[in-house]
N, C-alpha and C positions, 0 to 999 in steps of 0.2 A: 542359694545365699548371697547377700549382697555383698559384695567385696569391698566395696567404699567404706562400709561400716567399721571394717577392721583397719582402717588406715587414717593417717593422720594429715590434715592441710599442713601447708608450711606455716600458717597462723599458730598452729598447735604446738608445732615444734618451737617456734620462736617463744612463744609464752611459757613453754614448759622448760626451755634451756637458758633464756635471757639472749641468745644469738639473734643477729638481725637476718632478715630476709637474703639480704645481698651476701653476707658472710657464708650462708648454707649454700648460696648456687655457686658462689666462689669455690668452695670446698668440693661441690660436686665436679665441677669443671676440672679442676687442678689433680684433684687426689682420688676420684671416683667413689667418693662416700659423702653424704648418703645418696644411694640409687634411687630417684622418685619411680613410682609406678605409675603408668599412664592409664588412666579410666577411659572408657570408651567416649566420654564426653569431651575427652582432651585434657582434664585437668590432672595436674600432677598431685600424687600423694604419696606419703612415706609410711615405711611399715613401723608398727608400734615396737616391734622388737629392736629396732634402731634407737629409740629414745634414750635407754641408758647409756649406750656407748656416746650418744651425744652428748648427754649431761657430763659425763666423764670428760669428754675432750673440751668441752666449754671451761669445765673447772681447770683443767691441764694447762690451756691457752691463758685464761685468766691467772693462773699462777706463774706464767712468764715463759712456759714451753713452747718452741716455735710449731705453728699449726702444722707444717710439713711432718713432723715428728708425731704429733698428738693424733691426727686423722689416721694416720697409717696404722697406729699401734692397736693391738686388741684390747679386749677390756682388762685382762690380766697385768697387760703392760702399762697401760693407763694408771691402775691402781698403783703399780710400782712408782709410777711418775708423781704421785700425788702424796705420797708419804713424805711430811714435812717433819723437819727437827725442830720442835717447838721448845727446847729444854731452855735456850737463853732467853726466850720472850713470853713463856707460859706462866702467868703469875698464878699462886694458889687459888684464888677465887674463881679462875676460869672453870675448874672441874665441877664445883656445886652448880654454877651458871648452865655448862652443858647439862647436868644432872636436871635442873628445872626446866631446860628447854625440852628434854626429852619427855619429860611429865606434864608438858604445857601447863606449868606453874607460874601463870603470868604475875601474879602478885610477888612471888619470892623472887623472879627474874628482875622485876622494877627495885624489889629491896635490895638484892646484891649489887645492882648496877649503883644504885644511890650509895651503898657503903663503898664500894671501890672507887666511885667519884671522889667520895669525901678523904677517902685513904691515900690516893696517889695523886701526884701532880698532873695537871691536864694530859701533858702529851704523852706521860706513862699510861694513863687510863686509856688512851686511844691507841696508844702503840702496844700495850702489852695486856690489855684486857680486851678490848672491843675488837681488834685486829685478828688476834689469835681465835677468839669465839667466832668470828665471820668466817677465818679459815675453815675451822672445825665444821660448823654449820654447812659450808660450801661443799666439803669433801662428803660429809654424811649424807647430805641431800643426792651428791651425785652419784654415790655408790648405792645409793637404795636403803640405807639405814635409817633415814629421817623422811618424814613424809613432807610434802609440799605444805600441808597445813601447818606443820612446826615450824617449818622455815619461814612461811609467811607471818606467823604470829612473832617469832622473836625479830624478824626485821622490823614489824608494825612498832612493837614495843620499843626497840632502839632508836626508831626514826622520832617517835613521840619525845622519848627521853633527852635525845640531842637537842631537839627544838627548844623543850621546857627549859634546859639549862641555859641555852644561848638567849633566850629570850628575858631571862632574869638578870642578865648582864648589863651594866651601865654603858652608855655610848659616852665618849669623850671626842668633842668636835674636833679636838688638834689631831686625831690619829687618822683622820681621812674617811674614805669610804669606799666599798668594795661591792660590785655584783657578781653573783655566782650563777653558773647555769652550766649545762651540758650542750652540745651540739646535735644537729639532728640525728636520730638514731641511738643516741647514747642514752640509755635507761638506768643507769646505775645511780641511786640518789645517795646513799649513805655516805659516801666519799665527799659528796657535796656539802652534807650535814655537817660532817666530821670538819671540813675546812671552814665552814662557816662558824663553827662553835670557837674555833682556835682564832680567828680574826677577831671574833666577838670579845674573847677573853684578854684581847689587846686594846679594847675600846673602840675598835674599828667599827662603823655604820654599816651594817651587812643588809645588803639587799639581795633577797634570795629568789632568783627567778624560776627554778627548777629544771627539769630534765626535759630533753629532746624539743629543743627551741630553735626556732629558725635563725641563720645568721642575722637577717635583718632585723627581726625582732629582738636581739640581742642588743644589736648597735642601737636601736630606738630607744630601748629601755634605759641603756647607759647615758643617752643625750638626756632624756627626760629626767632621769633620776639624779643625775648630776654628780656622777660617781668618778672618783680618779682612777680606779683600778677596775678592770674585768677578770676574773679568774674562772677559767674553763677546766672542768674535771674530765680527764681522759681515761678511760679503762683500757686494758691489753687490746680488747675487741674493735676499739675505735682509734687506734693508731694508723701510721702509714701515710701513703701519698693523698689518698682522698681527703684525710683529716688535715692534711698540711694546706691542701688548696682551700678548704672551708677557713682556716685560720688566717690565711692570707685575704682572704675576702672580708673577713671579720676587722681585721686590722686596719683595711683600706677604708672601712665604713664607721669607724670608732671616732668621736670627736678629738680634736686635736688635745695634747696633753693627758689624754687617758690611757693609762698602761694595759698591756694585755698581757696577763700570765696564764700558763698550763701548768697543771699538776695531775698527779694519779700515776698508774701503773703505765699508761700509755703516752706519758710524756716523754720518756726516755727513750721510746721506740718511735719517735715521730720526728724526722729529719728537722734541723734548726731552721727557724723562719727568723730572718733579721728583723729586731723590733719586739719581739716576742720573748719572754723571759721564763724560763723554764724551772720548775720547782721540783725537786729530786724526792722530797719527802715532808713530813709533817714539821720537822725542823725548819724547813724554811719559810714558814710563815711566822 
């Protein structure tokens, strides 16, 4: 039997968990998990049995738990870490949204999102409908009760919906302009789209560069597009000293009088950089 056929490459692990190769290798060195298998060819492979635990770890870290705690926890302990108190933020419309996600009823998901968008102020819609839905989807996917096909479907629907709402909003030249992007290795797009919608709702001209963008490219785009702000979205997985060095590099490359802002869960965990404004939540936009 071919042992390699039962194992996963680091690319497989990263695509299934959202973790970066660097993060996986750091965890290997620091915490001893996951432990790769060496094939006769010398290539490193990972056991498929480790994938569910890695999903739970990724979700726990994204939820704010320290990697040192999450990586060392077993699956039962990880599930306890991921139990969330939703009572203060979970609006009634989230329950039928969850049911529609499970049933993959894409038309109903869109209808419910439109109803919620019409019913709630924008920040409440994002904070009390979209955020709790994403938290539930992340946990359900991590524990294996939601398939990757269901998670991908609702993610694509949300991305389409947020773009559609943003593009329908008028621009006010007096409100300035902002370029939104994520740094290299950061592939979380929804936070970027939520921020873009909030800026657009204020009349700001939004230029969305997207995810996993080299620092030099962000700076060149800011110069070409003549924006007065660059906003970088950081997830929990892209915080820390490497991210801080990238931000310092970006700040040096930006045109004069172009402000650099950071937001997302990783912003609070990145040591302050002089000249970079930190946004702690959607209320800061």
